[in-house]
RONUDO-447010 format. One record per residue: residue number from 0; residue in three letters; x, y negated, z negated of N, C-alpha, C in turn. Coordinates in steps of 0.001 Angstrom, whole numbers. Example, Ala and Ser with C-alpha at 12.3 -4.5 7.8 and 13.67 -1.06 7.14 Angstrom:
RONUDO-447010
 num residuo      nX      nY      nZ     caX     caY     caZ      cX      cY      cZ
   0     ala   13190    5690   -7800   12300    4500   -7800   13200    3300   -7800
   1     ser   12850    2250   -7080   13670    1060   -7140   12900     -30   -7870
//
This chain:
RONUDO-447010
 num residuo      nX      nY      nZ     caX     caY     caZ      cX      cY      cZ
   0     met  128438 -121463 -154647  127235 -121240 -155453  126862 -119759 -155430
   1     ala  126590 -119204 -156615  126225 -117794 -156712  124851 -117556 -156100
   2     pro  124608 -116336 -155564  123290 -116023 -154999  122202 -116129 -156063
   3     phe  121002 -116481 -155628  119870 -116612 -156545  119267 -115245 -156823
   4     his  119096 -114944 -158108  118392 -113734 -158532  117300 -114160 -159501
   5     arg  116078 -113805 -159202  114952 -114313 -159988  114963 -113853 -161442
   6     glu  115671 -112755 -161739  115697 -112259 -163112  116944 -112699 -163870
   7     ala  117777 -113521 -163244  118976 -114051 -163901  118823 -115554 -164088
   8     pro  119290 -116119 -165210  119170 -117569 -165429  119777 -118362 -164268
   9     tyr  119003 -119321 -163751  119442 -120090 -162587  120289 -121284 -163049
  10     asn  121449 -120973 -163594  122339 -122035 -164079  122972 -122821 -162939
  11     asp  122887 -122289 -161716  123400 -123009 -160545  122317 -123833 -159863
  12     leu  121241 -124124 -160561  120211 -125004 -160007  120877 -126275 -159479
  13     pro  120731 -126586 -158189  121448 -127739 -157612  121084 -129052 -158296
  14     leu  122078 -129900 -158422  121867 -131213 -159023  121202 -132151 -158022
  15     leu  120682 -133264 -158531  120043 -134276 -157709  121005 -135425 -157451
  16     pro  120855 -136129 -156325  119790 -135986 -155317  120037 -134808 -154393
  17     pro  118986 -134302 -153741  119152 -133188 -152801  120020 -133605 -151621
  18     glu  120725 -132648 -151077  121596 -132932 -149935  120828 -132951 -148618
  19     lys  119675 -132308 -148571  118923 -132208 -147317  118097 -133471 -147060
  20     glu  117808 -133704 -145789  116945 -134812 -145378  115502 -134497 -145779
  21     leu  114882 -135384 -146520  113534 -135156 -147022  112484 -136017 -146333
  22     glu  112890 -137188 -145896  111918 -138133 -145345  111698 -137881 -143846
  23     thr  111130 -136717 -143552  110801 -136370 -142182  109556 -137152 -141755
  24     lys  109244 -137105 -140476  108071 -137839 -139976  106790 -137352 -140630
  25     asp  106637 -136033 -140750  105423 -135487 -141350  105295 -135904 -142809
  26     val  106404 -135831 -143532  106388 -136213 -144948  106057 -137691 -145093
  27     met  106655 -138540 -144244  106434 -139982 -144356  105002 -140353 -143997
  28     arg  104402 -139649 -143045  102995 -139916 -142715  102109 -139671 -143942
  29     lys  102345 -138568 -144615  101556 -138248 -145805  101870 -139208 -146945
  30     thr  103110 -139657 -147026  103497 -140598 -148072  102780 -141935 -147885
  31     val  102705 -142410 -146651  102003 -143664 -146368  100527 -143537 -146723
  32     lys   99926 -142410 -146364   98517 -142165 -146678   98295 -142164 -148192
  33     ala   99187 -141493 -148918   99063 -141432 -150379   99257 -142810 -151004
  34     ser  100185 -143586 -150478  100434 -144931 -151008   99215 -145816 -150837
  35     arg   98556 -145731 -149693   97344 -146516 -149466   96242 -146116 -150438
  36     ala   96108 -144804 -150661   95081 -144324 -151583   95351 -144813 -153009
  37     leu   96622 -144808 -153409   96977 -145306 -154735   96644 -146790 -154869
  38     ala   96927 -147555 -153823   96626 -148988 -153848   95122 -149234 -153968
  39     gln   94324 -148441 -153247   92867 -148570 -153334   92365 -148218 -154726
  40     leu   92910 -147135 -155294   92530 -146738 -156645   92885 -147821 -157654
  41     asn   94076 -148368 -157512   94538 -149404 -158429   93618 -150623 -158386
  42     gly   93256 -151037 -157177   92372 -152185 -157028   90996 -151927 -157618
  43     ala   90473 -150715 -157396   89141 -150377 -157907   89115 -150386 -159431
  44     ile   90163 -149845 -160045   90206 -149787 -161513   90315 -151185 -162107
  45     met   91163 -152014 -161524   91382 -153343 -162082   90157 -154238 -161932
  46     asn   89227 -153857 -161049   87997 -154632 -160885   86874 -154171 -161802
  47     leu   87130 -153116 -162576   86123 -152656 -163520   85980 -153660 -164665
  48     pro   84770 -153795 -165220   84571 -154745 -166333   85324 -154337 -167597
  49     asn   85511 -153025 -167793   86220 -152548 -168980   87119 -151368 -168600
  50     pro   88276 -151642 -167972   89167 -150555 -167527   89628 -149650 -168658
  51     ser   89795 -150190 -169858   90296 -149396 -170980   89351 -148260 -171343
  52     leu   88039 -148541 -171338   87055 -147508 -171647   87101 -146406 -170603
  53     phe   87170 -146792 -169337   87257 -145817 -168243   88539 -144996 -168378
  54     leu   89637 -145665 -168685   90939 -145014 -168770   90949 -143961 -169870
  55     asp   90372 -144274 -171010   90356 -143330 -172123   89575 -142076 -171754
  56     thr   88462 -142264 -171025   87659 -141116 -170587   88424 -140260 -169590
  57     ile   89075 -140905 -168627   89855 -140180 -167629   90988 -139405 -168289
  58     his   91664 -140034 -169244   92779 -139364 -169909   92303 -138150 -170704
  59     leu   91125 -138232 -171278   90592 -137085 -172008   90291 -135941 -171046
  60     gln   89720 -136262 -169883   89432 -135220 -168886   90716 -134654 -168289
  61     glu   91714 -135507 -168084   93012 -135028 -167600   93643 -134101 -168627
  62     ala   93536 -134465 -169889   94074 -133620 -170959   93385 -132260 -170967
  63     lys   92069 -132267 -170798   91296 -131018 -170768   91723 -130141 -169599
  64     ala   91831 -130741 -168410   92174 -129967 -167219   93629 -129500 -167262
  65     ser   94531 -130372 -167719   95938 -130000 -167796   96138 -128841 -168759
  66     ser   95412 -128859 -169857   95496 -127761 -170818   94869 -126487 -170254
  67     glu   93815 -126657 -169440   93169 -125488 -168827   94130 -124750 -167909
  68     ile   95007 -125471 -167243   96020 -124840 -166395   96865 -123868 -167209
  69     glu   97075 -124198 -168487   97859 -123346 -169383   96962 -122359 -170147
  70     asn   95727 -122156 -169625   94765 -121233 -170232   94334 -121654 -171638
  71     ile   94327 -122959 -171879   93776 -123506 -173121   92428 -124112 -172751
  72     ile   91368 -123381 -173031   90044 -123731 -172530   89186 -124287 -173658
  73     thr   88555 -125411 -173395   87611 -125985 -174348   86486 -126651 -173571
  74     thr   85537 -127217 -174279   84391 -127864 -173640   84409 -129360 -173924
  75     asn   83709 -130115 -173074   83594 -131554 -173325   82910 -131820 -174664
  76     asp   81942 -130983 -174997   81228 -131168 -176254   82183 -131068 -177443
  77     asp   83029 -130034 -177442   84006 -129876 -178526   84979 -131050 -178581
  78     leu   85391 -131526 -177404   86355 -132627 -177357   85762 -133905 -177933
  79     tyr   84558 -134249 -177510   83958 -135496 -177993   83617 -135413 -179477
  80     lys   83259 -134209 -179944   83050 -134028 -181381   84355 -134275 -182137
  81     ala   85457 -133757 -181579   86756 -133928 -182226   87166 -135394 -182273
  82     val   86868 -136126 -181199   87198 -137548 -181157   86400 -138319 -182206
  83     val   85111 -138041 -182263   84237 -138742 -183211   84570 -138364 -184652
  84     ala   84923 -137088 -184854   85180 -136586 -186211   86579 -136923 -186708
  85     glu   87355 -137656 -185888   88697 -138080 -186275   89562 -136890 -186710
  86     lys   89815 -136023 -185735   90744 -134896 -185872   90224 -133748 -186750
  87     lys   88921 -133676 -186953   88351 -132504 -187610   87939 -131533 -186498
  88     tyr   88908 -130742 -186039   88713 -129934 -184845   87921 -128665 -185152
  89     glu   87010 -128332 -184217   86254 -127098 -184358   86959 -125923 -183688
  90     ser   88003 -126198 -182900   88737 -125125 -182234   90189 -125538 -182036
  91     thr   91055 -124520 -181970   92467 -124779 -181713   92656 -125398 -180332
  92     ala   91837 -124953 -179361   91939 -125489 -178006   91649 -126987 -177988
  93     ala   90614 -127406 -178707   90289 -128838 -178763   91439 -129622 -179371
  94     lys   92060 -129068 -180391   93199 -129729 -181029   94341 -129932 -180038
  95     glu   94631 -128884 -179222   95727 -128982 -178251   95413 -130010 -177169
  96     val   94164 -130075 -176744   93781 -131037 -175710   93905 -132468 -176237
  97     ile   93435 -132702 -177441   93557 -134031 -178031   95026 -134403 -178212
  98     ser   95853 -133430 -178570   97292 -133686 -178714   97911 -134098 -177381
  99     tyr   97436 -133486 -176299   97928 -133865 -174970   97565 -135315 -174669
 100     lys   96326 -135675 -174930   95886 -137047 -174685   96719 -138038 -175508
 101     glu   96966 -137701 -176754   97784 -138569 -177608   99215 -138664 -177093
 102     ala   99728 -137564 -176535  101082 -137565 -175983  101178 -138499 -174775
 103     leu  100132 -138522 -173949  100108 -139415 -172795  100126 -140874 -173242
 104     trp   99278 -141226 -174205   99262 -142598 -174709  100595 -142953 -175377
 105     phe  101181 -141974 -176074  102483 -142188 -176703  103524 -142535 -175639
 106     gly  103534 -141778 -174538  104482 -142038 -173463  104296 -143416 -172851
 107     leu  103047 -143821 -172678  102771 -145147 -172113  103276 -146258 -173033
 108     glu  103097 -146085 -174342  103591 -147084 -175296  105110 -147143 -175281
 109     lys  105762 -145994 -175161  107221 -145959 -175109  107748 -146661 -173854
 110     leu  107010 -146506 -172741  107421 -147188 -171505  107353 -148700 -171658
 111     lys  106383 -149181 -172432  106295 -150622 -172669  107525 -151119 -173416
 112     glu  108000 -150319 -174362  109171 -150696 -175142  110446 -150613 -174309
 113     arg  110543 -149580 -173485  111753 -149356 -172692  111343 -148633 -171409
 114     pro  111357 -149327 -170279  110841 -148741 -169034  111792 -147742 -168382
 115     phe  112089 -146672 -169092  112944 -145609 -168569  112365 -144268 -169001
 116     ile  112511 -143268 -168134  112150 -141900 -168486  113438 -141173 -168841
 117     thr  113548 -140744 -170085  114780 -140150 -170593  114517 -138747 -171134
 118     thr  115613 -138028 -171387  115502 -136706 -171998  114829 -136808 -173363
 119     asn  115218 -137812 -174139  114626 -137976 -175467  113124 -138227 -175384
 120     leu  112697 -139010 -174387  111269 -139254 -174218  110551 -137956 -173878
 121     cys  111143 -137146 -173012  110544 -135853 -172664  110371 -134987 -173906
 122     val  111397 -134965 -174754  111334 -134179 -175987  110225 -134701 -176892
 123     glu  110131 -136010 -177033  109119 -136603 -177906  107713 -136314 -177401
 124     ile  107524 -136357 -176087  106210 -136055 -175505  105843 -134607 -175779
 125     met  106801 -133697 -175558  106547 -132277 -175824  106209 -132058 -177299
 126     gln  106929 -132701 -178188  106671 -132548 -179618  105276 -133052 -179983
 127     cys  104848 -134108 -179322  103503 -134641 -179555  102440 -133661 -179058
 128     ile  102689 -133048 -177900  101763 -132061 -177351  101660 -130848 -178267
 129     lys  102804 -130338 -178678  102857 -129107 -179468  102709 -129345 -180959
 130     gln  102778 -130610 -181384  102667 -130938 -182807  103694 -130169 -183635
 131     asn  104962 -130213 -183156  106055 -129602 -183907  107326 -130407 -183682
 132     thr  108441 -129922 -184181  109703 -130649 -184068  110731 -129884 -183242
 133     ser  110275 -128974 -182385  111210 -128222 -181544  111848 -129141 -180512
 134     gly  112926 -128669 -179900  113644 -129490 -178930  114010 -128694 -177690
 135     ile  115179 -128987 -177133  115660 -128281 -175944  115848 -126799 -176251
 136     arg  115489 -125950 -175315  115651 -124504 -175501  117100 -124151 -175844
 137     ala  117263 -123364 -176870  118605 -122926 -177254  118753 -121412 -177202
 138     thr  117639 -120705 -177303  117698 -119239 -177303  117455 -118694 -175896
 139     pro  118145 -117619 -175521  117965 -117020 -174189  116684 -116211 -174113
 140     gly  116362 -115767 -172910  115245 -114858 -172730  114011 -115446 -172092
 141     thr  114027 -116745 -171742  112854 -117367 -171121  112751 -116955 -169659
 142     thr  111599 -116447 -169271  111331 -116101 -167877  109932 -116575 -167509
 143     leu  109697 -116770 -166223  108366 -117122 -165727  107856 -115955 -164897
 144     ala  106634 -115516 -165214  106077 -114343 -164553  104743 -114684 -163899
 145     asn  104354 -113872 -162917  103049 -114057 -162285  101970 -113336 -163088
 146     thr  100750 -113341 -162575   99642 -112740 -163324   99771 -111227 -163454
 147     gln  100608 -110614 -162615  100842 -109172 -162708  101988 -108836 -163673
 148     gly  102620 -109874 -164220  103720 -109641 -165155  105087 -109534 -164509
 149     asp  105152 -109754 -163188  106442 -109680 -162500  107204 -110984 -162685
 150     val  108481 -110901 -163043  109313 -112096 -163180  109521 -112718 -161811
 151     ile  109175 -114012 -161689  109356 -114707 -160415  110466 -115754 -160488
 152     tyr  110843 -116122 -161718  111886 -117140 -161861  112414 -117123 -163293
 153     thr  113721 -117282 -163414  114352 -117422 -164730  115094 -118756 -164753
 154     pro  114643 -119703 -165553  115264 -121036 -165568  116651 -121002 -166197
 155     pro  117411 -122091 -166045  118746 -122160 -166647  118695 -121833 -168136
 156     ala  119771 -121216 -168629  119838 -120821 -170035  121040 -121483 -170700
 157     gly  120902 -121729 -171996  121977 -122356 -172757  121714 -123845 -172928
 158     glu  121712 -124318 -174167  121365 -125709 -174419  122288 -126679 -173705
 159     thr  123583 -126372 -173646  124530 -127270 -172981  124205 -127406 -171502
 160     val  123941 -126276 -170850  123597 -126287 -169422  122307 -127063 -169198
 161     ile  121299 -126805 -170014  120004 -127474 -169857  120152 -128976 -170046
 162     arg  120913 -129388 -171042  121109 -130830 -171280  121868 -131488 -170125
 163     glu  122788 -130774 -169518  123501 -131317 -168351  122536 -131518 -167183
 164     lys  121666 -130542 -166964  120674 -130663 -165888  119706 -131813 -166173
 165     met  119306 -131952 -167424  118387 -133031 -167800  119049 -134397 -167676
 166     ala  120337 -134485 -168013  121060 -135758 -167876  121134 -136168 -166411
 167     asn  121356 -135198 -165526  121374 -135473 -164095  119999 -135925 -163611
 168     leu  118953 -135256 -164097  117584 -135638 -163739  117276 -137046 -164232
 169     glu  117695 -137368 -165437  117475 -138696 -166017  118112 -139779 -165148
 170     arg  119339 -139540 -164703  120016 -140519 -163822  119256 -140676 -162512
 171     phe  118833 -139552 -161953  118113 -139587 -160674  116826 -140398 -160788
 172     ile  116086 -140200 -161861  114812 -140894 -162041  115003 -142396 -162171
 173     asn  115996 -142807 -162944  116107 -144207 -163348  117021 -145060 -162478
 174     glu  117875 -144433 -161680  118763 -145218 -160815  118052 -145625 -159535
 175     glu  118519 -146725 -158939  117973 -147179 -157658  118193 -146112 -156588
 176     ser  117242 -145996 -155690  117327 -144959 -154661  116705 -145463 -153370
 177     val  117190 -144943 -152256  116608 -145295 -150958  115373 -144451 -150666
 178     leu  115141 -143419 -151472  113985 -142564 -151266  112688 -143299 -151600
 179     asp  111634 -142990 -150873  110316 -143509 -151222  109966 -143015 -152628
 180     pro  109367 -143862 -153467  109061 -143465 -154845  108199 -142214 -154966
 181     leu  107263 -142022 -154039  106405 -140844 -154139  107180 -139564 -153823
 182     ile  108104 -139642 -152886  108959 -138487 -152599  109879 -138224 -153780
 183     lys  110403 -139289 -154341  111256 -139162 -155519  110488 -138540 -156673
 184     met  109225 -138898 -156826  108401 -138341 -157891  108220 -136837 -157709
 185     ala  108012 -136404 -156475  107839 -134973 -156209  109112 -134199 -156559
 186     ile  110260 -134762 -156195  111539 -134116 -156518  111735 -134057 -158027
 187     met  111426 -135160 -158690  111539 -135227 -160145  110717 -134122 -160802
 188     his  109475 -133958 -160338  108589 -132962 -160938  109115 -131550 -160698
 189     tyr  109535 -131292 -159476  110086 -129968 -159163  111282 -129657 -160057
 190     gln  112204 -130614 -160174  113427 -130365 -160925  113135 -130157 -162411
 191     phe  112233 -130959 -162964  111891 -130801 -164380  111332 -129410 -164651
 192     glu  110399 -128968 -163801  109805 -127656 -164024  110808 -126535 -163756
 193     ala  111758 -126755 -162837  112789 -125751 -162566  113768 -125641 -163733
 194     ile  114080 -126774 -164355  114945 -126743 -165547  114208 -126071 -166697
 195     his  112915 -126368 -166845  112071 -125742 -167866  112733 -125884 -169237
 196     pro  112909 -127125 -169683  113792 -127355 -170835  113252 -126903 -172194
 197     phe  111953 -126604 -172281  111364 -126290 -173578  110845 -124858 -173625
 198     ile  110679 -124355 -174820  110104 -123024 -174991  108647 -123024 -174536
 199     asp  107944 -124104 -174827  106531 -124224 -174446  106224 -125696 -174197
 200     gly  105179 -125954 -173419  104757 -127324 -173162  105383 -127963 -171944
 201     asn  106113 -127199 -171129  106786 -127769 -169957  105816 -128284 -168908
 202     gly  104778 -127492 -168610  103827 -127898 -167584  103092 -129170 -167958
 203     arg  102614 -129234 -169188  101867 -130408 -169632  102778 -131636 -169734
 204     thr  103985 -131440 -170226  104942 -132556 -170273  105240 -133057 -168870
 205     gly  105452 -132137 -167940  105751 -132525 -166564  104633 -133306 -165915
 206     arg  103380 -132953 -166200  102254 -133680 -165615  102098 -135064 -166238
 207     ile  102430 -135202 -167510  102443 -136532 -168128  103525 -137397 -167497
 208     leu  104679 -136811 -167212  105771 -137569 -166597  105365 -138142 -165242
 209     leu  104537 -137426 -164501  104065 -137940 -163219  103307 -139254 -163409
 210     leu  102410 -139283 -164388  101629 -140493 -164643  102518 -141626 -165152
 211     leu  103479 -141283 -166001  104397 -142314 -166506  105246 -142883 -165376
 212     tyr  105656 -142038 -164453  106480 -142506 -163340  105703 -143471 -162443
 213     leu  104439 -143145 -162181  103612 -144039 -161364  103484 -145407 -162029
 214     lys  103339 -145398 -163339  103266 -146652 -164085  104611 -147380 -164048
 215     met  105689 -146659 -164265  107017 -147260 -164304  107392 -147896 -162967
 216     glu  106991 -147250 -161878  107315 -147745 -160544  106283 -148748 -160022
 217     lys  105320 -149096 -160896  104286 -150076 -160551  103441 -149633 -159351
 218     leu  103298 -148320 -159203  102410 -147785 -158171  100971 -147755 -158673
 219     leu  100809 -147734 -159987   99498 -147870 -160624   99660 -148752 -161846
 220     asp   98853 -149805 -161941   98911 -150657 -163130   98464 -149893 -164363
 221     val   97467 -149055 -164193   97025 -148157 -165265   97005 -146738 -164688
 222     pro   97598 -145777 -165385   97745 -144423 -164824   96454 -143617 -164898
 223     ala   95476 -144001 -164116   94175 -143335 -164126   94074 -142383 -162937
 224     leu   94941 -141418 -162919   94941 -140432 -161837   94684 -139062 -162447
 225     tyr   93649 -138402 -161953   93179 -137141 -162515   93823 -136002 -161715
 226     leu   95092 -135697 -162008   95872 -134776 -161192   95519 -133312 -161423
 227     ser   95273 -132942 -162654   95160 -131525 -163002   93925 -130858 -162414
 228     glu   92843 -131621 -162242   91633 -131046 -161656   91909 -130559 -160239
 229     tyr   92714 -131314 -159490   93075 -130886 -158133   93854 -129568 -158181
 230     ile   94786 -129454 -159124   95584 -128234 -159252   94683 -127045 -159546
 231     ile   93707 -127233 -160429   92793 -126146 -160778   91975 -125727 -159562
 232     arg   91453 -126719 -158823   90620 -126408 -157649   91396 -125678 -156568
 233     asn   92703 -125958 -156468   93503 -125384 -155380   94515 -124355 -155875
 234     lys   94315 -123868 -157094   95287 -122974 -157718   95521 -121718 -156912
 235     ser   94442 -121166 -156345   94561 -119905 -155611   95466 -120010 -154406
 236     ser   95600 -121199 -153843   96436 -121371 -152639   97915 -121381 -152969
 237     tyr   98271 -121443 -154268   99678 -121473 -154654  100252 -120082 -154905
 238     tyr   99409 -119071 -154851   99871 -117715 -155172   99676 -116789 -153998
//
């Protein structure tokens, strides 16, 4: 394997599953704690008189927060106006947030039809978020930079390479595994973001995949987990 250089495309991104031992004692302790919390959340939601109403509200807030991570900022007032006005958006940001929410519901409906997370599903979710027909990255030059503009990572380049990495990820997600599902979910998320298969919309697509995976693995009957708000609150600790 060639040495890693942050300014060169990481076409040698290792395939899954990882070769290293992941289920250490510390990791498993946290996994058990997280599993219990998910079970409690699931029970609480299913006991609500109208889970669907609650779910729609949570998904709208998740869409708002997930978009905020990508510096797409809007207000609850603008969002609810957009919902009531049936897509008569007062701002581009509100439009993008509503598109994210629609992409999440789209993914959930697709899972009902076919309970698998595939490359094609990822593309369709991204297209729903971005409201365009773009696909897997084909042009070179994509880099990820920090707030100072320094390149910190260059994802794999070339459509053939990216599709090979995505095919490997697809197999890893959908095949039986001895790994705990929550650990598998973390690996899945890392690998998807490392592949960075799209020109735009990777972060939001990746966060939707987390919710779809929880649903697919029956860890949550309804994916009412507000993940992005936690990321925003703890963002400073990641840099």
